[in-house]
Phi, psi and omega in degrees: 000133180287160182294326179293316180294319178297316180298319179295316178299316180297320179296316178296317179298320180295316179296317179297316179296320178297319178297319177295321179298316178294321178295322178297321178296320181295333181264013180276114183302326183291349178273359177291135183259138172305142183100339176296157178275154177298321180299314178296320180297314179295322179294320182285319186263342184086187183295135177286162177282343177204150176226128185224135177291146177255148176299133180086010180100168183084184180207163175257126171261120185247130179241106183252144176255012176289151007270345186274337186266191186231010186227146170226120180249123176260124177247109181268132183240134180282177183297337179276358178087019179253141177290128179250337177202151178226118187225126170274106192276342180275077183223124181305326180294339184262337190306313183299323180277330186274314187284123183257088179298138181066006177238311181295145172250174182307319180294326177295318179297316179298318183290338181263314184251347182076190182296135181284164173296322186204148171238126183221182177227151175229153184290338183274003181216133177271091181157192182257150175246115178266137186231136174236144174268142175207172177242140174234111183049050178065011173264134179286126183227171178229141171253127179246124176242125184263120183243121184286173183299340178273357177093014181261138176288123182255333176190172175208160171200167178245163177196173179289146174274106183264006181304315181297323178295322179294324180292324182289332183290000000 
């Protein structure tokens, strides 16, 4: 390939990549502004990964990047169809205030965090352990929520994401 042809190819590739980058920003749920309409939000972002009714009317549009990603964004819309809040919920700073141990049920967990990365069992707990991947200051982490056989959240904790270490071995 001649240097002129390569330069032309590189320029086209750069423009295409820039266009994809801008399109990716437009589809970023966290860039949704309060006051936007639900219709505009759905048109811009596409179908959510979950839709949940909110107490008092309205609904939650949930955009999850599970199982491969690290973010779950909840967009709450009021009964009039306007966005009232946009929250990336997989944040270590929020877990203590958000997770309601001995109060939340399985449906509450789904409506807040969406489908987990993984559901497993451990011998030290009678029930299921739901797991989500997230990042804390660019460190890969895991959120574990323990749900008993009656569907009640009994505890939660965080830990390091060791999946990458298992792949390397």
